[in-house]
N, C-alpha and C positions, 0 to 999 in steps of 0.2 A: 927620809921619812922610811921608817921600818914597817914591813907586811906583817901582818898578823901570821902565828906559827900556824903552818897548814894550809895557807892560802896557795893557791896556784892559777896562774893565768890561764883563762879559758882558752882550750885549744881550738885554733881555726879548723873550721871544716871546709876543705877544699871543693867538696861536692857543692855545699851550699853557696859558698861566694863564687864558684866559676858558674853555677847556675844562675845566679843574680847577674854575674857580668853578661852571661850570654842572652839574658832576657833584655837588659839594657841595650846590648848591640844589635840584638833583632828589631827593638823599638827605635833606635836611631837609623837603622837600615829602612826600615817600613816608612818612617816619617820621611826620610831625605827622598828615598825612592818614590814613594807613593805623591810627595810635594812636587819633585822634578817632572813627572808624567801626568800632574793634575789636569782633568779636564771634566766636562760633562757631556753626557750621550743625549742625543734627542729622546731616546728612552727614559733617560734618567730625569728628563723635565718633565714626564707625564706626571709623576706624583705631584708635583707642584700646585697643578691646577685643583687637585683634590683638597691640598692645604689651603689654597686660596678659598674654597669653598667653605671649608671649615672656619676660617679666620672670618668669613662672610655671615656665618651662622646658617648656611644652606645644608649642613652635614656633610658625612663622608661621601660625596659623590663627585662624578666628574663634569656633570651638567646640572645646573638649579633645576630642581623639578623631576630629575631622572634618577632614579636609586640604581645606579650601577657600580660596580666594586671593581674600578679599573685598575688596581693595584694589587699584584701579586702577593705582598706581603704587608699585611695588616698591621703590625706593630712599627713598621718603617715611617708610614704615613703619619700615624699619631706621636711619633717620637720627633719627627720633623715639625709637627704642628706645636708640640708643646715647647720645644725650644724656640721656635719663631716667636711664640707669646712672650718668651722671657727676653730674648735678645731682638732689639730692633734692626736687624740686618737684613740684605737682601736674601730671599729664599736659595738663590744658588748658592751663596757663600755659606749659608747654614748647611745645606745638603753635602756640600764638598767637604766642609770641617768634619761635620758627622761621621761621614764614611770613612775619613782617613783616621779620625780617632778611634773608631770601631775596629778598624784594621790593626792600627797599633796596639791596641788593647789586646786583640785576638792573640798575637804573635806572643806578647808578654805572656799572658795567661797559660797560653799552650806550652810555652817553654818552662815555666813553672810547674804545670802539671807532670811533664816528662821528668823534670829534674825530681819530683817528688815520687815518681814510680821507680827511679833508681836511686833511693835514699841510702840503699843498703852499701851502695859503693862510695862511701863516705871519704875515702881516701883519693879518690880519683879526681883527676881534673874534667869538666864537663865541656863540650863545645857544642854550638847550634847547628849541627850539619843538615838537619831537617829543615830549619827556618831559613837557613841559606839557599837551600835548593828550591823552596817555596817563593822567595822574595827574588831571586835570580831570574824567574821567567818573567817575561815582560807583561802579559796578561795579568799577573798577580798585582803588578804595580800600577797596571791602567784601571783596574777595578777597584783599586783602594779607594778611588773617587768615583768617578763616572756618573755619581748621582743614584745609581741603583743600590739595592739592598745588600750587595755582598760583604760589605765590610760588617753589617750586623749579622748576617749568617755565620761569618766566621767566627765573630764573637760569640754567638750563641753555642757554636762547635766546641770552642777552646774552654768555655765554662763548663759544658756538660762534661768535657774530658776532665778538668781538673776536679771537679766534683766526684766524678767516678773514681778517680786515683784516691781520692780522701775518702770516699765510702769505703775502698778496697782495704784501705789501711785499718778500718775498723776502731780508730780511737775517737772519733767524733760523732756521736749518735744524731747529732742535729743535720748532719749531712744529708741523711736520706730523706726526711721530707723537703729539703730545699732542692735535691735534686731531681725528686718526684715533680715538684711544682715546677722547676726549669724544664724537664723533660715534656711536661704537658705544654709548655709555651711554643715548643716546634713548630706546631701547625700554624700558630699565628705569626711566626717569623717568616716562614716559606713552606708552602705544602708538603715539599719534598723531604723536608727535615723530619718530617712525621715518622719518618723510616726509621731513624736514629732515635728519636724521642721514644717511638712505641717499643722498640726492642729494649731500650733502657727500663723503661717502664716494667715491660715483661720480666726482665732480668732481675731487677728489683723485688718483685712480687715473688719470684721464683726462690729468692735467696731468704726469704722469712722462714721463721720457724712454725709458723700456724695459720691457718686461713684467715683467721682475724687479723694478723699482722700483714697478711699479704692484701687483705681487702683494704687496709689504712694506706697501703701504697697508692693504690686506686683514687682512695678519698682524697689524697693531697693532688694528684694528678690530673684528675678528670674536671673539677668544677670550672675551673678557667676557660679551657678551650670549649668544654661543652655549652657554658653559657654564653660565648660568642658565637657558637653554631647555631643554636637557637635564635640570636639575634640576626646573624645572617640570613637564615633561611626566612624569618619573618620579614626583615629588613628589605633584604634584595632578591628574595625568591630564589635561591640558590643554596646549595650545599659546599660549593667551592667558589674561591674568588672568579669573577666573570672571565679573566684571563684565561681559566683552564677550560672554559667553553669554547672560546675562540681559537685556542690551541691544543684542541681536543686529539689525545694521544691514543685513540682507540686501534690505530692500524699501526703495523710493524713497518720499520724502514730500515732494517739492519745494514743494508750495503751503505745507506748514506750516513748512517749512524758511526759505521766502522770508518769510513772516509772523514767525519769531522774528528774521531777520535785520534786517527793517524795525524791529522790537520795540525793538532795539538802538540803530539808527541815528537813528531819528526824534526820541525825545525830548530828544536832546542837541545836534540839528542836525549831527551828524557829517559832512554833506555839506558844511557850511560850512568845517571843520575841513581836510577833504580839498583842498577848492578850494586854501585858503590855503598849505597845506603843499606841494602840486604845484606851484602858484606860485612859492613860495620855491625849491623844489629846482630848477625849470628855470632861473629866473633865475640862480641861482648856477653852475649847469652852463655857461650862457652866458659867465659872467665867467671860468671857468675851462677851460682845454683839456688838461689833464695827464691823466696815466694812461689815453692812448687806445692802442687794441692797433696793430699795425703795418698799414699798409694791406691789405687783402683776407685778413688773417688774425686769427682770434680767438686772444687771449693769455688761457689759462685762468687763470693767477696773476695776477691784476689786482682792483683796486677794484670794477670793474664786475661780475665775476663775483661776488664777495661780495654785491653788491646785488640781483644777478638770482636769486642763490639765495634769499635771504630773502623778497624781493617774489614771485618765482615760488612758492615752497612756501606761501607765507601765502595766494595766491589759491587756489591748489588746495585748502589746508586749509578756507577759507572754503566754496568749492564743496561739498566733502564735508559739511560740516556742515549746509548747506542741503539735500542729497540725501537726509540720514538724517533731518530733520525738525527739527533744532537740538536744543533741550533745553528742560526745564521751568524752569530758572533763568534769570532776565532776565541777558542779556549773558555768562555763564559762559563757555560754550565758545567765544565769539567772542574773548575777551580775548586769548588765545595767538596766533592770527595777526593780530590787530590790533596788539598789542606787535611782532611780527616785522615788520610792514609799517612800523611807526614807527623801527625801530633804524637805517636808513640816514638818518634825519632827527633822530635823537635830539638832537643839537646840529648847528647848521647855521652857516657863516660867513655873517654879518650886516651887519658894518661893516667897511670897509677902513681902517685906520689911516693917517693922512696924506694921505687921498685928500679933496679939497675939491669935486671935481664933485657936485653935488646929484643927477645922474642914477644915480651909482653908491652914494651914500648914502641916498637915500630909499625906495628898495624894501625894502632889508632891515629898515630901522627901521620902516616903515608896515606890514610884513608881522608883525614881532614885535609891534607894538601891537594888530593886529587879534588875534592869537591870543591875547594876554594878555586882551583883552576879552571873546572869546569863552569862553575858560577860566574867567574871572572870573563871567560871567552862568551858566554851566553849574552851577559850584560853589554858588553862591547860591540857585539856583532849581530844581536838578532832583531835589532830595529828594522821594520819592514818598511821598504819604499813608498813613496807617496805615488800611487798609480791608479789605473782602473780596476776595481775590485770586481770579482765574480765567484758566486758560489758563498763560501764562508768568507765572512767580511772581517778584516781588522778594522773594528768600528772605531776606534779612535786615529788611526790613519786615513780612514775612508771620510771622516768628517772633518779632518784636517784639510783635505784634499778639496771636498765638495763646499767649503765655505771660503775657499781660495785664501787660505792662509799658509803659512811657510811652514815647510817641515819641523817638528819640535813645538809649535805653538797652536795647539788644539783649540777648539772653542770652549769656553768657561763659563758661559753665561747665555741666556736666551738671545740677547740682542746680537752676538757673534754667530746665530745660525741664521739672521735674517739675510747674510750675504749668500747662503745656499741656492742653488739654482733652482730648487723647489718652492723656494720662498721670495721668487721674484716679485716685486713691486707689492707684496702682501698688505703692508700695513695702508698704503695709501688708498688701494682698491676696497679694502675693509671700511675705512672710515666713509668712503663714498656709499659703499652698499648699506650702511647704518644709517647715514643720511638720506637715502632715498628709499629707505623701508624696502630693501629688496627681500627676497624670500630665500635665495641660496647663492653661496659663491661655487662654482665650479671652477677645480684647477683644470688648465687648457695647455695644450704646447702650441705655442706661436709658430715655431720654425724647428726643423731638425736638420738643418743644413747651413753653414757648415758645422755647426754646434747645436743643441737642443735649448731652446728658449721656452721657458715655462712663463705662465701668467695665470690671472682668475678672471672668470666671467661671471657677472651678475645676472641672476635670474630673477624676472619680473614676479611680484605677488600676485597670487589670484584675488578675485575681487567678491568670490560668494563665499567667503568664511567670516563669521563675526569676529570683532577684534578680541574679545574675550576667550576664543576658542583657537585664534592664530597660533601658528608655530613660530617660533622666534627664528630670526634670521639662523641659517643654518650652512654648515660648511663641511665638506668631507676631504681634507687636505691629505697629501701624500704623507706627511709625518704628523705625528700627533703631539708630540712634546711641546715644541716652539709655539705652534698656534695656541695650544693650550695655557701656555704662560701668557701670549702676547694679546689674546683677544679677552674681550670684556666678558664677566661672567653670565650676561644676559642674552649673549650669542651661543647656540648649541654648536660644539665642536665634535662632531662625530666622525667615524672612520670606516673605512671600506673593509677592513681585515677584521672588525669585531672586537678588539680591545676594549671599546668604550661603547659599541653599539650592539644591542641584542639581536636585533635583526640581522645583521651581517654574520654574527656569530654562529648563528643557526644554519647559514648557507653550506652547501657541500664542500668538501675540501677538494681542491684542484691537483690532480695527480701530477707529481712531480715539482710541485710548486715550492716556494721557499719555505723552510721549516719555521713553524711558527706564525707564518704570515701566508698561509696557502688557502685562505678564504676570500671571496671577493664579492661585496655589494655591488653589482653592476649600475651604472650611471641610471637607467630607468627606476630602478628601486630608489636609489637616493633621492630622485626629483620627487617620485611618488611618495614618499616619506616626508617630505618639505611641503611648502605651501606655494612652490612654484605654479605658474600658469602654465599648463601643459599647451595651451594653444598657441602659445607665443614662445616656445621652445626653439633653440637654433636647429637647423636643418640635421646636425651630426648626431643629435640625440633622438631616437625612436620614441615618437609619439605615441605609437600604437603600445608598445611595450610599456610606455611609463603610464598610461592611461589603463591598461590590464593591470599593471602592479598597484596602482592606488586601489582599485576593486579589491585585488586581491588582500589587501591590507585590511580590508572590512571581515574576512574571513573570521570565523569564531576563536580557531587557534592562534591566529595573530593578534587580535583584540585580547585574548586570555594572556598572552606573552606580555602586553604593551600594559594590561592592568597590574601587572605584578610589578612595576617599577615606575608607573606613572600615577596610577590613582592615589587619592589621599591616603595616608597609613593610617586607618581606623583599626581598631581591635579585630574587626572582622577581615579585614585587608591582611594583618599580620597572621593571622591562623591560615588564611585561605593561601597565602605565601608559602607558609610551610607545607602544607599538603601539596601546591605545585612543585616546590623543591624536591620532595620526596618522590614525586610520580612523574609527571609530565615533563617537568623541568630537565629531567636527568637524560632524556632521549629526544626531546623535540628537535626537529629539523625541518628544514623548507627547501622546495626547489627553488632553483634560480630562474627558471624560466615561469613568468607570470601566466603563460598560456595553460601550465599544468594544472592550475587550479579552477579551470572552467571547460565545460563541454564545447565542442566546435559552435554549436547553436548561441551558447551565451556569448563566445567570443565574438560572434557577428552582431549580437543585439548590443553587447558593450560599445564595440567599435563603430557601429551603424553602418557598415558595408561587409 
């Protein structure tokens, strides 16, 4: 068959082909690595109780009848709920599948964005150096599943990066409103992502040629998060997710935060990876002088702007994490800014095709080989042992040990957690408490020698409360996720650190306490907030403190807090909640000693002695 005169076969673009190949390689690595290390954290199970309440028609709440936003990511809970309505599968399977799918999509989109950034290097072969560094680190593969929203956060970042690069290209006007809307969603994916989204929105506005066009950027970006914020204030009575109140970060913990930062960098030699990637990026920048701004003038819509946004926001994010003291889970909080730092080098031009000079071919190939060697060593040698954790915890290994499973076989559903020490005989005791109409289940320690043995103690119900006004059976478990999944929705599952319990979230922080879990609602307060009969409490619970706490719950400031999330949601209550969220709700705190609410005379009168 003869070809038409003038016909030429389309030239293969090494950059495009190698970028696509790199994206596929990263997708496979993420899928295989995430699947091999798949697991679910107890914290990852917390969102599933909210999903169960959504399925039951109780609304986006943790306990029926209590409007508390117990999940940090708004979109994550709704995404799980929507998929669960479509697929008749176990919720744990859905949440693991969604998390892994989001992670896979994130590395693919991130690679495509980086490939487009270097599109001028059309004759170069690209390699996924940044993607290899990210996926080599065990926490990256651990939190590819886990049930937490980290995969969704990475996907939001990757899409924001990809849209930024397309916007900088200037050939697709439709990208501007899409990017503005996407940036606005950052607050709903996870609050700290508002740093990235806010900077993107401001840069987009500054890049416009008129005030009217700049206002248009805000008109695209603001409505969705603003609408949800109004709903959040009116429905929940807060301006942030409730977890932000429980984990209030007003104090600086620089020393603890730096230790957390080093705990992530040191075990994997991330300093080595950083040096290699910086060297490759600098070398590549010296090879190409494209996309430079006009002399003496910064061009907002440029690849350099996109890179500066990601790197600048990531560094500020890391600084914030260090300031607030890090986290109790190894690596978790640093994964998001770590991924953002790697987006501009997710793929890099490594090898110029047709170039025979060794000086141009050797550095990229050598750098890629060193990254591969480093990554291989990290993957093979960095799995932590199953042992007694302290301080910062490798959560996957901790729960593998705590649920008495063999190393490499972590828990994957709520049933697996029933083998944990803190869940000892939980289900039969719970069934008995429901059958006997008890008021509360208290976690107790039966023995500490030679090993700690936990159990649960039912507390009898008071008889001076009308059934229509009675509190449901209440429990304050040591962990929140597993009981949330395994407990019926008509039982109140609360917690002593305040993630799902407003009273606990307003308690003072414990100096030197576990980061993110450094508040504590003491047992007398727990008893007081339930319908337990104080006169029949066991001797190890201070009855005087419980009596005073129950009286303190009648104080106006406490009743105002209760009203925000327990009163029926009328129009009046909605606007009262907005007022509370913007005023008292921002600073309200309580003393953990019930005696502080009364004068000595009042204490003697209440106690009768």
